[in-house]
All heavy atoms as a GROMACS GRO file, in nm:
protein
  468
    1MET      N    1   7.823  10.114   9.844
    1MET     CA    2   7.860  10.225   9.930
    1MET      C    3   8.010  10.252   9.913
    1MET      O    4   8.089  10.160   9.910
    1MET     CB    5   7.825  10.192  10.074
    1MET     CG    6   7.860  10.303  10.168
    1MET     SD    7   7.787  10.288  10.330
    1MET     CE    8   7.617  10.316  10.292
    2ILE      N    9   8.044  10.378   9.904
    2ILE     CA   10   8.184  10.416   9.887
    2ILE      C   11   8.250  10.424  10.025
    2ILE      O   12   8.191  10.471  10.121
    2ILE     CB   13   8.195  10.549   9.811
    2ILE    CG1   14   8.340  10.578   9.775
    2ILE    CG2   15   8.136  10.663   9.889
    2ILE    CD1   16   8.356  10.690   9.676
    3THR      N   17   8.374  10.374  10.032
    3THR     CA   18   8.447  10.377  10.158
    3THR      C   19   8.542  10.496  10.160
    3THR      O   20   8.566  10.560  10.057
    3THR     CB   21   8.527  10.247  10.177
    3THR    OG1   22   8.628  10.240  10.077
    3THR    CG2   23   8.436  10.125  10.168
    4LYS      N   24   8.596  10.522  10.278
    4LYS     CA   25   8.690  10.634  10.290
    4LYS      C   26   8.817  10.608  10.212
    4LYS      O   27   8.877  10.699  10.156
    4LYS     CB   28   8.721  10.658  10.438
    4LYS     CG   29   8.603  10.717  10.511
    4LYS     CD   30   8.634  10.752  10.653
    4LYS     CE   31   8.509  10.809  10.718
    4LYS     NZ   32   8.530  10.850  10.854
    5ARG      N   33   8.858  10.482  10.202
    5ARG     CA   34   8.977  10.449  10.124
    5ARG      C   35   8.952  10.476   9.976
    5ARG      O   36   9.037  10.533   9.907
    5ARG     CB   37   9.017  10.304  10.146
    5ARG     CG   38   9.139  10.264  10.063
    5ARG     CD   39   9.189  10.128  10.095
    5ARG     NE   40   9.252  10.134  10.226
    5ARG     CZ   41   9.241  10.040  10.319
    5ARG    NH1   42   9.172   9.932  10.296
    5ARG    NH2   43   9.301  10.054  10.435
    6GLN      N   44   8.836  10.436   9.925
    6GLN     CA   45   8.804  10.461   9.785
    6GLN      C   46   8.794  10.611   9.756
    6GLN      O   47   8.842  10.658   9.652
    6GLN     CB   48   8.673  10.392   9.748
    6GLN     CG   49   8.681  10.242   9.748
    6GLN     CD   50   8.545  10.177   9.738
    6GLN    OE1   51   8.443  10.238   9.772
    6GLN    NE2   52   8.542  10.052   9.694
    7LEU      N   53   8.733  10.684   9.846
    7LEU     CA   54   8.724  10.829   9.830
    7LEU      C   55   8.863  10.893   9.833
    7LEU      O   56   8.892  10.983   9.755
    7LEU     CB   57   8.635  10.889   9.940
    7LEU     CG   58   8.611  11.038   9.936
    7LEU    CD1   59   8.539  11.077   9.807
    7LEU    CD2   60   8.530  11.082  10.056
    8GLY      N   61   8.950  10.844   9.923
    8GLY     CA   62   9.086  10.895   9.930
    8GLY      C   63   9.164  10.869   9.802
    8GLY      O   64   9.236  10.956   9.753
    9ILE      N   65   9.147  10.750   9.746
    9ILE     CA   66   9.216  10.718   9.621
    9ILE      C   67   9.165  10.808   9.508
    9ILE      O   68   9.244  10.860   9.428
    9ILE     CB   69   9.197  10.569   9.587
    9ILE    CG1   70   9.276  10.483   9.685
    9ILE    CG2   71   9.241  10.539   9.444
    9ILE    CD1   72   9.246  10.335   9.676
   10ALA      N   73   9.034  10.829   9.503
   10ALA     CA   74   8.977  10.914   9.399
   10ALA      C   75   9.024  11.058   9.412
   10ALA      O   76   9.062  11.122   9.312
   10ALA     CB   77   8.825  10.908   9.405
   11LEU      N   78   9.026  11.111   9.534
   11LEU     CA   79   9.073  11.249   9.554
   11LEU      C   80   9.221  11.263   9.522
   11LEU      O   81   9.263  11.360   9.459
   11LEU     CB   82   9.045  11.293   9.698
   11LEU     CG   83   8.900  11.322   9.732
   11LEU    CD1   84   8.886  11.353   9.881
   11LEU    CD2   85   8.846  11.436   9.651
   12PHE      N   86   9.302  11.165   9.564
   12PHE     CA   87   9.444  11.170   9.538
   12PHE      C   88   9.471  11.167   9.387
   12PHE      O   89   9.547  11.249   9.335
   12PHE     CB   90   9.516  11.055   9.608
   12PHE     CG   91   9.664  11.052   9.580
   12PHE    CD1   92   9.748  11.144   9.638
   12PHE    CD2   93   9.717  10.956   9.496
   12PHE    CE1   94   9.884  11.142   9.612
   12PHE    CE2   95   9.852  10.953   9.469
   12PHE     CZ   96   9.936  11.046   9.527
   13CYS      N   97   9.408  11.075   9.318
   13CYS     CA   98   9.429  11.063   9.172
   13CYS      C   99   9.379  11.188   9.100
   13CYS      O  100   9.444  11.236   9.006
   13CYS     CB  101   9.359  10.939   9.119
   13CYS     SG  102   9.436  10.785   9.171
   14GLY      N  103   9.266  11.241   9.142
   14GLY     CA  104   9.215  11.363   9.081
   14GLY      C  105   9.308  11.483   9.102
   14GLY      O  106   9.332  11.560   9.009
   15GLY      N  107   9.360  11.496   9.223
   15GLY     CA  108   9.452  11.606   9.251
   15GLY      C  109   9.580  11.595   9.171
   15GLY      O  110   9.629  11.694   9.115
   16ILE      N  111   9.635  11.475   9.162
   16ILE     CA  112   9.758  11.455   9.085
   16ILE      C  113   9.731  11.479   8.936
   16ILE      O  114   9.813  11.539   8.867
   16ILE     CB  115   9.814  11.312   9.110
   16ILE    CG1  116   9.858  11.298   9.255
   16ILE    CG2  117   9.928  11.282   9.015
   16ILE    CD1  118   9.967  11.393   9.298
   17PHE      N  119   9.615  11.434   8.888
   17PHE     CA  120   9.580  11.457   8.747
   17PHE      C  121   9.576  11.606   8.715
   17PHE      O  122   9.629  11.650   8.612
   17PHE     CB  123   9.446  11.391   8.714
   17PHE     CG  124   9.398  11.419   8.575
   17PHE    CD1  125   9.453  11.352   8.468
   17PHE    CD2  126   9.300  11.514   8.551
   17PHE    CE1  127   9.410  11.378   8.338
   17PHE    CE2  128   9.257  11.540   8.423
   17PHE     CZ  129   9.312  11.472   8.316
   18VAL      N  130   9.513  11.685   8.801
   18VAL     CA  131   9.505  11.829   8.777
   18VAL      C  132   9.643  11.893   8.785
   18VAL      O  133   9.677  11.980   8.704
   18VAL     CB  134   9.406  11.896   8.876
   18VAL    CG1  135   9.413  12.047   8.868
   18VAL    CG2  136   9.266  11.847   8.849
   19LEU      N  137   9.726  11.851   8.881
   19LEU     CA  138   9.862  11.903   8.890
   19LEU      C  139   9.940  11.878   8.761
   19LEU      O  140  10.006  11.967   8.708
   19LEU     CB  141   9.937  11.840   9.007
   19LEU     CG  142   9.921  11.904   9.142
   19LEU    CD1  143   9.986  11.818   9.250
   19LEU    CD2  144   9.981  12.042   9.143
   20VAL      N  145   9.932  11.757   8.711
   20VAL     CA  146  10.004  11.722   8.588
   20VAL      C  147   9.948  11.798   8.469
   20VAL      O  148  10.022  11.846   8.384
   20VAL     CB  149  10.000  11.569   8.565
   20VAL    CG1  150  10.050  11.532   8.428
   20VAL    CG2  151  10.081  11.498   8.672
   21ALA      N  152   9.815  11.812   8.463
   21ALA     CA  153   9.753  11.885   8.352
   21ALA      C  154   9.796  12.031   8.349
   21ALA      O  155   9.829  12.085   8.242
   21ALA     CB  156   9.601  11.874   8.361
   22VAL      N  157   9.800  12.096   8.464
   22VAL     CA  158   9.842  12.236   8.469
   22VAL      C  159   9.990  12.247   8.434
   22VAL      O  160  10.032  12.337   8.361
   22VAL     CB  161   9.813  12.297   8.608
   22VAL    CG1  162   9.875  12.435   8.622
   22VAL    CG2  163   9.663  12.306   8.631
   23TRP      N  164  10.070  12.154   8.484
   23TRP     CA  165  10.213  12.157   8.454
   23TRP      C  166  10.238  12.135   8.304
   23TRP      O  167  10.320  12.205   8.244
   23TRP     CB  168  10.285  12.050   8.536
   23TRP     CG  169  10.431  12.043   8.507
   23TRP    CD1  170  10.527  12.132   8.545
   23TRP    CD2  171  10.497  11.942   8.433
   23TRP    NE1  172  10.649  12.091   8.499
   23TRP    CE2  173  10.633  11.975   8.430
   23TRP    CE3  174  10.453  11.826   8.369
   23TRP    CZ2  175  10.726  11.895   8.364
   23TRP    CZ3  176  10.547  11.748   8.304
   23TRP    CH2  177  10.681  11.782   8.302
   24LEU      N  178  10.166  12.040   8.243
   24LEU     CA  179  10.182  12.017   8.100
   24LEU      C  180  10.134  12.136   8.018
   24LEU      O  181  10.192  12.168   7.914
   24LEU     CB  182  10.107  11.890   8.058
   24LEU     CG  183  10.173  11.759   8.094
   24LEU    CD1  184  10.083  11.643   8.055
   24LEU    CD2  185  10.308  11.745   8.028
   25ASN      N  186  10.029  12.201   8.063
   25ASN     CA  187   9.981  12.321   7.996
   25ASN      C  188  10.089  12.428   7.995
   25ASN      O  189  10.109  12.496   7.894
   25ASN     CB  190   9.854  12.372   8.064
   25ASN     CG  191   9.796  12.492   7.994
   25ASN    OD1  192   9.807  12.505   7.873
   25ASN    ND2  193   9.733  12.579   8.070
   26ASP      N  194  10.160  12.443   8.104
   26ASP     CA  195  10.268  12.540   8.111
   26ASP      C  196  10.386  12.494   8.027
   26ASP      O  197  10.451  12.575   7.960
   26ASP     CB  198  10.311  12.561   8.256
   26ASP     CG  199  10.412  12.674   8.270
   26ASP    OD1  200  10.383  12.785   8.221
   26ASP    OD2  201  10.519  12.650   8.327
   27LEU      N  202  10.415  12.366   8.028
   27LEU     CA  203  10.528  12.312   7.953
   27LEU      C  204  10.506  12.325   7.803
   27LEU      O  205  10.596  12.363   7.729
   27LEU     CB  206  10.550  12.165   7.990
   27LEU     CG  207  10.672  12.096   7.931
   27LEU    CD1  208  10.798  12.156   7.988
   27LEU    CD2  209  10.667  11.947   7.960
   28ILE      N  210  10.386  12.295   7.756
   28ILE     CA  211  10.354  12.304   7.614
   28ILE      C  212  10.349  12.449   7.570
   28ILE      O  213  10.386  12.482   7.457
   28ILE     CB  214  10.220  12.232   7.584
   28ILE    CG1  215  10.237  12.082   7.606
   28ILE    CG2  216  10.173  12.258   7.443
   28ILE    CD1  217  10.108  12.004   7.602
   29GLY      N  218  10.309  12.536   7.658
   29GLY     CA  219  10.305  12.679   7.626
   29GLY      C  220  10.188  12.715   7.537
   29GLY      O  221  10.207  12.765   7.427
   30THR      N  222  10.068  12.690   7.584
   30THR     CA  223   9.950  12.718   7.504
   30THR      C  224   9.916  12.867   7.498
   30THR      O  225   9.826  12.906   7.424
   30THR     CB  226   9.828  12.641   7.558
   30THR    OG1  227   9.810  12.676   7.694
   30THR    CG2  228   9.848  12.492   7.545
   31SER      N  229   9.986  12.949   7.573
   31SER     CA  230   9.962  13.093   7.568
   31SER      C  231  10.094  13.165   7.542
   31SER      O  232  10.200  13.106   7.542
   31SER     CB  233   9.899  13.141   7.699
   31SER     OG  234   9.993  13.131   7.803
   32ASP      N  235  10.084  13.295   7.522
   32ASP     CA  236  10.203  13.375   7.497
   32ASP      C  237  10.278  13.409   7.625
   32ASP      O  238  10.392  13.453   7.620
   32ASP     CB  239  10.164  13.505   7.426
   32ASP     CG  240  10.109  13.480   7.288
   32ASP    OD1  241  10.149  13.378   7.227
   32ASP    OD2  242  10.027  13.560   7.240
   33TYR      N  243  10.214  13.389   7.740
   33TYR     CA  244  10.276  13.421   7.867
   33TYR      C  245  10.376  13.312   7.906
   33TYR      O  246  10.344  13.194   7.902
   33TYR     CB  247  10.169  13.435   7.976
   33TYR     CG  248  10.223  13.469   8.111
   33TYR    CD1  249  10.268  13.597   8.140
   33TYR    CD2  250  10.231  13.373   8.210
   33TYR    CE1  251  10.319  13.628   8.264
   33TYR    CE2  252  10.282  13.403   8.335
   33TYR     CZ  253  10.326  13.530   8.362
   33TYR     OH  254  10.377  13.561   8.484
   34ALA      N  255  10.495  13.352   7.943
   34ALA     CA  256  10.598  13.256   7.984
   34ALA      C  257  10.598  13.248   8.137
   34ALA      O  258  10.604  13.349   8.206
   34ALA     CB  259  10.734  13.299   7.933
   35GLY      N  260  10.592  13.128   8.189
   35GLY     CA  261  10.597  13.110   8.333
   35GLY      C  262  10.460  13.077   8.390
   35GLY      O  263  10.359  13.077   8.321
   36VAL      N  264  10.460  13.049   8.519
   36VAL     CA  265  10.338  13.013   8.589
   36VAL      C  266  10.271  13.140   8.639
   36VAL      O  267  10.332  13.220   8.709
   36VAL     CB  268  10.369  12.918   8.707
   36VAL    CG1  269  10.245  12.889   8.786
   36VAL    CG2  270  10.433  12.790   8.656
   37GLY      N  271  10.146  13.157   8.599
   37GLY     CA  272  10.070  13.275   8.641
   37GLY      C  273  10.002  13.254   8.776
   37GLY      O  274  10.010  13.146   8.836
   38ALA      N  275   9.936  13.357   8.820
   38ALA     CA  276   9.870  13.353   8.950
   38ALA      C  277   9.758  13.250   8.953
   38ALA      O  278   9.744  13.175   9.050
   38ALA     CB  279   9.815  13.491   8.985
   39LEU      N  280   9.678  13.241   8.847
   39LEU     CA  281   9.570  13.145   8.843
   39LEU      C  282   9.623  13.002   8.841
   39LEU      O  283   9.573  12.915   8.912
   39LEU     CB  284   9.480  13.170   8.722
   39LEU     CG  285   9.360  13.077   8.707
   39LEU    CD1  286   9.268  13.092   8.828
   39LEU    CD2  287   9.286  13.107   8.580
   40GLN      N  288   9.728  12.979   8.761
   40GLN     CA  289   9.788  12.846   8.757
   40GLN      C  290   9.844  12.807   8.894
   40GLN      O  291   9.828  12.693   8.938
   40GLN     CB  292   9.901  12.841   8.655
   40GLN     CG  293   9.854  12.833   8.512
   40GLN     CD  294   9.972  12.835   8.417
   40GLN    OE1  295  10.060  12.920   8.429
   40GLN    NE2  296   9.972  12.742   8.324
   41ARG      N  297   9.908  12.900   8.960
   41ARG     CA  298   9.963  12.872   9.093
   41ARG      C  299   9.853  12.836   9.192
   41ARG      O  300   9.865  12.740   9.268
   41ARG     CB  301  10.043  12.993   9.143
   41ARG     CG  302  10.112  12.968   9.276
   41ARG     CD  303  10.186  13.090   9.327
   41ARG     NE  304  10.093  13.200   9.351
   41ARG     CZ  305  10.098  13.317   9.290
   41ARG    NH1  306  10.191  13.342   9.201
   41ARG    NH2  307  10.010  13.412   9.317
   42ASN      N  308   9.743  12.911   9.188
   42ASN     CA  309   9.632  12.884   9.278
   42ASN      C  310   9.567  12.748   9.250
   42ASN      O  311   9.531  12.676   9.342
   42ASN     CB  312   9.528  12.995   9.271
   42ASN     CG  313   9.578  13.125   9.329
   42ASN    OD1  314   9.675  13.127   9.404
   42ASN    ND2  315   9.514  13.234   9.293
   43VAL      N  316   9.553  12.714   9.123
   43VAL     CA  317   9.495  12.585   9.087
   43VAL      C  318   9.588  12.472   9.131
   43VAL      O  319   9.543  12.369   9.182
   43VAL     CB  320   9.466  12.578   8.936
   43VAL    CG1  321   9.432  12.437   8.891
   43VAL    CG2  322   9.354  12.673   8.899
   44MET      N  323   9.718  12.491   9.114
   44MET     CA  324   9.814  12.388   9.156
   44MET      C  325   9.813  12.370   9.308
   44MET      O  326   9.820  12.258   9.357
   44MET     CB  327   9.954  12.423   9.106
   44MET     CG  328   9.969  12.409   8.956
   44MET     SD  329  10.127  12.466   8.894
   44MET     CE  330  10.230  12.327   8.936
   45LEU      N  331   9.801  12.479   9.382
   45LEU     CA  332   9.793  12.470   9.528
   45LEU      C  333   9.664  12.400   9.572
   45LEU      O  334   9.666  12.316   9.664
   45LEU     CB  335   9.802  12.609   9.592
   45LEU     CG  336   9.940  12.674   9.591
   45LEU    CD1  337   9.931  12.818   9.639
   45LEU    CD2  338  10.036  12.595   9.676
   46ALA      N  339   9.554  12.431   9.506
   46ALA     CA  340   9.427  12.366   9.540
   46ALA      C  341   9.433  12.217   9.507
   46ALA      O  342   9.386  12.133   9.586
   46ALA     CB  343   9.312  12.433   9.466
   47ALA      N  344   9.491  12.182   9.393
   47ALA     CA  345   9.502  12.042   9.354
   47ALA      C  346   9.593  11.966   9.450
   47ALA      O  347   9.565  11.851   9.486
   47ALA     CB  348   9.554  12.031   9.211
   48ALA      N  349   9.702  12.030   9.493
   48ALA     CA  350   9.790  11.966   9.590
   48ALA      C  351   9.716  11.945   9.723
   48ALA      O  352   9.732  11.842   9.788
   48ALA     CB  353   9.916  12.050   9.611
   49GLY      N  354   9.633  12.042   9.761
   49GLY     CA  355   9.554  12.027   9.883
   49GLY      C  356   9.455  11.912   9.874
   49GLY      O  357   9.438  11.836   9.969
   50VAL      N  358   9.391  11.897   9.759
   50VAL     CA  359   9.298  11.786   9.739
   50VAL      C  360   9.372  11.653   9.746
   50VAL      O  361   9.324  11.556   9.806
   50VAL     CB  362   9.223  11.802   9.604
   50VAL    CG1  363   9.148  11.676   9.567
   50VAL    CG2  364   9.128  11.920   9.610
   51ALA      N  365   9.492  11.647   9.687
   51ALA     CA  366   9.571  11.524   9.691
   51ALA      C  367   9.612  11.490   9.834
   51ALA      O  368   9.608  11.373   9.875
   51ALA     CB  369   9.694  11.537   9.602
   52VAL      N  370   9.647  11.590   9.913
   52VAL     CA  371   9.685  11.566  10.053
   52VAL      C  372   9.564  11.518  10.134
   52VAL      O  373   9.577  11.426  10.215
   52VAL     CB  374   9.747  11.694  10.115
   52VAL    CG1  375   9.761  11.682  10.266
   52VAL    CG2  376   9.882  11.722  10.052
   53VAL      N  377   9.448  11.576  10.110
   53VAL     CA  378   9.327  11.530  10.179
   53VAL      C  379   9.299  11.385  10.142
   53VAL      O  380   9.263  11.303  10.227
   53VAL     CB  381   9.207  11.621  10.147
   53VAL    CG1  382   9.077  11.559  10.192
   53VAL    CG2  383   9.225  11.757  10.210
   54GLY      N  384   9.318  11.351  10.015
   54GLY     CA  385   9.301  11.213   9.973
   54GLY      C  386   9.397  11.119  10.043
   54GLY      O  387   9.359  11.008  10.082
   55LEU      N  388   9.521  11.162  10.062
   55LEU     CA  389   9.618  11.078  10.133
   55LEU      C  390   9.580  11.058  10.279
   55LEU      O  391   9.603  10.951  10.335
   55LEU     CB  392   9.757  11.141  10.125
   55LEU     CG  393   9.833  11.123   9.994
   55LEU    CD1  394   9.965  11.198  10.000
   55LEU    CD2  395   9.855  10.977   9.964
   56THR      N  396   9.520  11.159  10.341
   56THR     CA  397   9.481  11.144  10.481
   56THR      C  398   9.363  11.049  10.498
   56THR      O  399   9.343  10.995  10.607
   56THR     CB  400   9.446  11.280  10.545
   56THR    OG1  401   9.335  11.336  10.476
   56THR    CG2  402   9.564  11.374  10.540
   57LEU      N  403   9.284  11.028  10.392
   57LEU     CA  404   9.171  10.936  10.402
   57LEU      C  405   9.211  10.790  10.383
   57LEU      O  406   9.137  10.701  10.423
   57LEU     CB  407   9.065  10.973  10.298
   57LEU     CG  408   8.986  11.100  10.324
   57LEU    CD1  409   8.895  11.130  10.206
   57LEU    CD2  410   8.904  11.088  10.450
   58LEU      N  411   9.326  10.766  10.323
   58LEU     CA  412   9.366  10.627  10.294
   58LEU      C  413   9.377  10.539  10.417
   58LEU      O  414   9.329  10.426  10.416
   58LEU     CB  415   9.497  10.626  10.216
   58LEU     CG  416   9.489  10.677  10.072
   58LEU    CD1  417   9.627  10.675  10.007
   58LEU    CD2  418   9.389  10.598   9.991
   59PRO      N  419   9.438  10.583  10.527
   59PRO     CA  420   9.452  10.494  10.642
   59PRO      C  421   9.322  10.470  10.720
   59PRO      O  422   9.319  10.388  10.811
   59PRO     CB  423   9.555  10.561  10.732
   59PRO     CG  424   9.579  10.695  10.679
   59PRO     CD  425   9.515  10.705  10.546
   60MET      N  426   9.214  10.536  10.684
   60MET     CA  427   9.089  10.521  10.760
   60MET      C  428   9.015  10.393  10.725
   60MET      O  429   8.913  10.362  10.787
   60MET     CB  430   9.000  10.643  10.738
   60MET     CG  431   9.059  10.766  10.799
   60MET     SD  432   8.943  10.899  10.799
   60MET     CE  433   9.041  11.024  10.879
   61GLY      N  434   9.061  10.322  10.625
   61GLY     CA  435   9.010  10.189  10.598
   61GLY      C  436   8.877  10.182  10.528
   61GLY      O  437   8.842  10.268  10.448
   62ASP      N  438   8.802  10.079  10.560
   62ASP     CA  439   8.680  10.046  10.488
   62ASP      C  440   8.553  10.098  10.554
   62ASP      O  441   8.445  10.045  10.531
   62ASP     CB  442   8.670   9.894  10.471
   62ASP     CG  443   8.780   9.841  10.381
   62ASP    OD1  444   8.825   9.917  10.294
   62ASP    OD2  445   8.821   9.725  10.398
   63ARG      N  446   8.566  10.200  10.635
   63ARG     CA  447   8.447  10.261  10.694
   63ARG      C  448   8.374  10.342  10.587
   63ARG      O  449   8.438  10.400  10.500
   63ARG     CB  450   8.486  10.351  10.811
   63ARG     CG  451   8.544  10.271  10.928
   63ARG     CD  452   8.567  10.357  11.046
   63ARG     NE  453   8.674  10.455  11.014
   63ARG     CZ  454   8.729  10.534  11.103
   63ARG    NH1  455   8.692  10.529  11.228
   63ARG    NH2  456   8.822  10.618  11.067
   64PRO      N  457   8.243  10.348  10.594
   64PRO     CA  458   8.167  10.425  10.494
   64PRO      C  459   8.202  10.574  10.501
   64PRO      O  460   8.227  10.628  10.609
   64PRO     CB  461   8.022  10.405  10.531
   64PRO     CG  462   8.020  10.291  10.625
   64PRO     CD  463   8.154  10.279  10.687
   65ALA      N  464   8.205  10.637  10.385
   65ALA     CA  465   8.238  10.780  10.380
   65ALA      C  466   8.118  10.864  10.413
   65ALA      O  467   8.007  10.828  10.401
   65ALA     CB  468   8.290  10.815  10.242
   0.00000   0.00000   0.00000
């Protein structure tokens, strides 16, 4: 059974992974557009939200999710 702490760690790591992936995509410049576009901004905001939700689950301990 997965606990709230494990779920929080998974959500936090997933959100940070997506944030870094979008940032690296912009840094490498895989498209002709320079700068962060609207879709990238929305994905980064959603990933940050997922990471924050993951952080809020960490202190809930070993209760089942």
